[in-house]
N, C-alpha and C positions, 0 to 999 in steps of 0.2 A: 857536286854538292849532295850531301845525303838528304834523304826525304825527312820532312818534319823540322828542318832548320828554320830559324827566323829569317825572313827576307822583308826588309823595310825599304821601300823605294819612294823617293820624293821627286816632284818637279820643282822648278823655281816657283816661288809664289809670285804671281804676275801683278805688275803695277797697274792700278786701275785708273790711270789718267786717260786711257783711251780703250777702244774695243779690240778684241783679239784678231790676229791675222794668222796665216798658215805657219809662220815661224813659231808662234806659241803652240799651235796645234801639233806641230811636229814633235816637240819635246813631250807633250802630253801623251801622244800615241806611243812614243818609245817607252815611256814609263809604264803605260798600260799593258803593252805587249809583254814586257818583262814580268809585270805583276801577274798577269793571266797565266803565263808559262809556269811561274813558280807555284802559283795556287794549284794548277793542274798537276804539278809534280808532287803535291802534298806538303809543300812548305808552309810554315806559319807566316802568311803574307799580309802585309799592310801597305796600302798605296795611298799616299797623301798628296793633295794639290791644294791650291787656295789663292788668296789675293793679299797683296801688300798695299795697305790703304793709308799709310801716314806719309809725312814728308812735305817739303815745300812745293814740289812739282804738282802734287795732287791738290794742295791748298790753292795754288794758282789756277789750275784747271777748273776747280769748283767756282772760284770767284769769276773767272771768265764766262762761266755758264750761269751766273747769278744764283748760285746755290751755296748751301753750307757744305763743308767737306764731307760730313757723314752722309748727308742726303745725296751728294754726288756719287760717293762710293756705293751706297745702297742701290742707286739707279743702275750703275754700270754692272754691278755684280748680278743683279736680278735680270737685267735685260740683255746682257752680253756674255758675261763669264760663265754663269751657271748653265745657260742654254748651250754653250759650246760643249759641255760635258756630254749632253745628249746627242748633239750633232755628230760627235766622234765615237759614240757608243763606249764611253769610258767606264771602268769598273772601280773607280776610286772608293776607298773605304771611309775617307774623311775629306772635308773641305774646310780649311782653316782661314779665318779672316783676322787680320791683325788688329781689327777694332773690337773683337770679341773680348768679353771680360776674362775668359779662361786664358787667353793669350796675355793680356795686359798684366794680370796678377802674377803670372809665372815669370814674365820678363822681369818684373820688379824683384821677385824672389831671387832670380839668378844674379842680377846686378848687385843686389845687396850682399850676396855671398862673394861675388868677385871683389867688391869693395872691402869686405871684411878680410879677404885673403891678402889685401895689401897691393892690389894691382891697379888701383884707380887713384888719381890725384887731380888737383885743380890747378889750372894755369891760364894765362892769357896768351892769345896768339893772333896772327894775321896771315891769311892765305887766300889764294884764288880758289873759288868754289864754282863747280859746274852744277847747275840745278838739274840739267838733263840726266847726269850721272848720279846726282845727289852725293857728290864726293869732292873733297879737297884734292885737287889734282897734283900728282907728282910732276916734277919738271919735264920728265920724258913724255908727258901727254899734254904739254902746253906748247902751242905753236903760234906763229905770227898770222894774224888774220889777213884775208885777201878780199878784194872787191869792196863791198860796203863796210866790211869790218877791218879795212886796212888801218894799221897803226894800233890795233887792239890785240890783246892776247886771247886766243880762242882755244876751246877744247878740241883735241885731236880727233875725238870720236864724233862730237856733235857739230863741229865747225861753227860754234856760236860763242860770242864773248862771255867771259866768266866774270863773276862778281868778287870784288875784294872784300872779304869779311874779316872784321876784327871783333873777337868775342872772348869773354872769360868762360872757359868750358872745363868739363871734366875729361880727363885723358886716361886711356888704357895703356899700360906699359908694354906695348907691342914690341918695342926694341929689346926688352929683356927675354923675349921668347924666340929671338932669331936663331940661336944655336939649338935650343930644344926642337924647333921646327925642322931645321936641317937634319938633325939626328933622326927625327921621326920619318922624314922622307926617305932617308937612307935605309932605315930598318924596315920600311914598308914600301917597296918599289911599286906596288900596284895601287897605292893610295890615290894618286892622281893619274887619270888616263884621258886621252891617249898619251903616248910617250912625248909627243911634241908639246902637249900642255904641261906635262910634268917638267920638262926641260926649261920651259919658259918661267914657271913658278920658282924652280930651284935657283935659276940665275937672278931672278928678281929679289929673292930673299938674301942671296949671297951678296948682292950689291948694297945691302944695309936697310934695316927697317926703322921707321920713325914711329914714335908714339902716336896713337890714334885718338883724335877728338871724338868722344862718344856722347856729347850732349850739345844742345843748341839753346840759345835764349832769344834769337832774333825773330822767331815765330813760335806758335804754340800748338800746331796740329801734330800731336804725337803723345807718347806715353810719358807721364811725369817721372823724373828721376826720384826714386823713393825717399832719399834723404835730403833732397833739395828741390821742392816743387816749382822753383822759378826756372828750372831747366827741364827740357824734354829729351828723351833718349834719341840719339842719332838713328835715323830711319834704317840704316843697314844693320845695326846691332839688333834693333827691334825685329827686323825681318828674318835674319839668320836664326833667331831663337824659335821661329815657328816650328822647326823640325823637332824641338824639345817640347814646346808648349802643347802641341797637338797630341802627344802621346803621354801627357800627364806628368811632366817633370816635377819632381818634389812632392807628388801626391801620396807616395807610399803604398799605392795599391798594386804594385808589381807590373803595371802596363809598361812603364818606361823601361824597366829592366828587361822585360820580355822583348821589346822592339829594338832598342838601341844596341849597337850602332847601325846607322842607316846607310843607304846608297843614294847619293844625290846626282840627278841628271841636271846639268846646268848649261846655259849658253856660255860660249868661250869669253864673251864680253864681261861676264860676272864671275869668271873663274877665280880671280885673285881674292875676292871676298870669301869665297867658299874654301879655297885651298890655303889661304894665309891667315886671314883675320879669324875665321870660324875655328879652325883647329887650335890657333893660338889661345883663344878664349877658353877652350876646353882643356888644353894642356895646363893652363894657369890654374884651373879648378881640379886638376888631376882626374879628369873624365876622359874616357877613350874617344879620340876623334872618330869621324865617320869611317865606315869600312872602305868607301870609295867615293871619289868625286870625279864624275865622268863629264867632260866638256864636249858638247855637240858643236859642230861647225855652224856657220851661217847658212841660211837658205837664201840663195840669190835668185832674183827674177830679172831676166834681161841683163845679167851680169852685175846687177846692183844688189847690195844687202837690202832686205825689205825694210821699208819704213812707211809710216803714214804720210809724212810730209812729201815723199817723192812718188806717192801713188803706186808704190810697188806692193803695198800691204794688201794681200788678197784675203777676204774673209773666208773661213773654212767652208761655210755653207754654200758659197758660190761653186765649190767643187762637189760637195756632197749632194746638193740638189739635183745635179745631173748624173753623177757617177755612183752615188751611195757611199755610206761610211766605210764599208768593207774595202772598196776600191781605193778610197783615200788612204786608209791605213796601210794597205798592201803597197801602194805606189811609193809613199814616203819612206817606208821601211825597206823596200827593195831597191829603189833607185839611188838612195843616198847611203853612204857608209857612215854610220853614227861616229862622230868625232872628226869628220872632214866637212869642208864646205860642200854644198850641193846646189845644183841649179834646178829650178822648176820651170817647165814649159807645158802649155796645154797640149802641144803636139806630142810630146813624149808621154804624157799621161794617157792620152787617147790611144796612142800606138801600143803601149804596154797593156792597157785595159783590154783592147781587142785581141792582141796576140797572145798574151799570157793568161789573163783571167777568162775571157769569153771563149777563145778557141782552145787554149792549152788545158785549162782546168775544167771550166763549165761544160764544154762540149764533150770532153772525155767522160765526165760523170753521166751526162744524159745519154750518150751512146751506149755505155755499158749497161745502164739500167734498162733502156728500151730493148736491148738484145736479150737480157734475162727475161723480160716480159714476153717477148716475141717467141723465143725458142724454148723457154721452160715455164711459160705461163706464170712468171713472177716468182717462182721458187728458186732460191739460190742453190745451185748444185752442191751436194754434200759428199763426203767420202770419195773424193776424186782421185784418179791415178795421176800423180804429179810427174811432170816431164822436166828435163834439164832446163828448158827455157823458162818454165814456171819458177824453178828454184833460183834462177838468175834474178828474176824480178824480186823475189823475197829477199835475196842478198842485197839488192840495191835498196830495198826498204830498210833493212837493218842498218846499212851504212847511213842512210838519210836520218834515221833516229839518232844514231851515235853522233854524227857530225853536227846536227842541229842542236842537240843538247850541249855539246862542247862549245859551240859558237855562242849560245845564250849565256853561258857562264862568263864569257869574255865581253858580253854586251854587244856582240857583233851580230845584230839582228838581220842585217842584209845577208850575211854569210849563212845564217840559219835558214833563211828562205831559199837561198841558192842551193843549199844541200837538199831541202825538201823538193825543190823544183826538178832536181835530177830524177826523182821518182815520177813526177808528173810527165816529164819528157819520155822516160823509159816506158811507162804504161801506154802512152800514145803510140810509141814505136812498136811495142809488143802487140797491140791490137792490129796495127797495120801489117805486121809480119805474120801473125797467126791467122788473119782473115777469117774470123768466126762466121761471117756471112757465106763464105765458100764451104767451110766445114759443115754448116747446117744443111747443105744441099744433099749430103750423103749420110744415110743412117749409120753407115759403118764408122763414121767419124764422131758419133754421138758422145762417146766418152772423152774424146779430145776436146770437143766443144765445151763440154761440162767443166773440164779442168781449166780451160782458158778463161771462161767467164767467172768461175769461182776465184781464180787467182786475181782477175781484174777487180772484182768486188772487194776482195781482201785488201788490195792496194788502195782502193777508194777509202776504206775504213781507216787505214794508216794516215792517209792525207787529211781526213776529217779530224783526227786526233791532233796531228802536228800543226795543222793550219788554224785550229780553233782559236789560239791566242791572237792571231793576226786578222783573220776574216771570220769572226764569230757568227755572223748572221748566215752566211752561205754554208758554213760547215754544219750548223744546226739543221738546216734544210736537208743537206746531204745525209746527215746521220739518220734523220727520220726516214728518208727514202730508201736507205739500205738496211733498214730494220735494226739499227744499232741499239743494243740493250744497255740500260743504265744511263746516267747523266754523262753526256760527252765531256763536260768539264771535270768529271771525276775519274777519267781514265788517264793515267800518267803516260807521258811520252814513251817511257821504257816498256810499257805494256801495249803499245799501239798495235803491234803485230798480232796480238792475241785477243783482239776485241771480239765480242760475242754478238751474234745477230739472231733476230727472231726467225730468220730463215726465208723471209720474203722481202721483195722490193716493192715500193709503191711509187706513185707518180712523183716526178721531180720537175717543178717549174724551173725555167731557165735561171741558173744561178747569176749569170752576168749577161743580161740581154744586150744585143748590139745597140749602140747609140748612134743615131744619125747626127753627124756634125753639121752645124750650120755653116 
């Protein structure tokens, strides 16, 4: 991707009926790493996250807690969701709440235009509704209940009985968009990723689309339908429009045109809304669908998908309080391939923290800096005589830059880190092979010692630039210690090998101190 291009990335907006767990945090960090990388590349980057605050589930959570829905949403946003952004060291440019006026007025504007275009009609219908999913369920997701729910129809995702709703609602002509959607998927093979997600969506749409009920009258916690205030907008239609409302849809100030189309990071359980309903609404309005809808897998703990009810939902701060935000970010981006299910365990986190971050990266940085101080009084050797071994290291650095850039363009963050880690491992091996502590014993080897340490410091600078989007706190410390000139976030990955130094190193506190496990 050329420098200066627009890169708009979004997370799902999270449902505020409960507090965040590491599954939410995982999607946030993935979007943040992509945003930081693109920003560092010089792209016109915008990173959006936020909260989804309407719907029946939230209304019921509020009632259960003896609160009004708005009061309940405010409490969770301020006490749980906003603090998570700090816990994870996120660099989001905006935080949208679906109860904000800027959102509500623009949703009404969009729906009015969709209605004027002839894609909305009124009808009566009856169907099974899952409050957990906030969705009228297709037959494929309705199963027979077991145990206490025997004899009842339950949601295949939540395993809880559904409610039979009979309402007079407004409908979106989704069925009319079936062929335009299939044509769009074919013309844009990278629109839905990974491939498994794309295949699932295509076969779902091929099996036939039904019109979508886009309003409710059975409860009133939501945005009013602009032409009929006895109805409120279906929570999913309201929520999907956040990607537009946050960047000024319909304002005419150029922000919307500057940012759209966006890249959506979503959980695979909400893929259908983002890859079918959302682009269908946009195609109906002759607006370009998103650039990409990327479905992450599920995060499993002890083999189970995380949930509050099963006590598998781990709050992010439980990890960051011990290991720090950099380690959290590194672990989830390295250990799990974005787009596939991944497992979390404390043992794996601790093992990777100590082997890869503390010993692999942190120890490398402190050893190199302390040798420059010991043997050259802190001055980084200049104008050195390079040897073939040094050139090999620089070639590995060039490959790491090229491969990590290419992986980021595919949203393969784990592969980008793996490419960078080849340089970490190569530098560690280089120090072991070159043995600077042995070279230092003989004045005749002074030039060779200078070249080895100059090459090692240069490699550390490359790591600081490339790992900055992933572990921003540690890389800023390293950048300061190697005398990096200019703002680290302003050095593009392609320029990483040509970073400039003030010429001196300074003290570096341990980047990833050892953690005693209880």
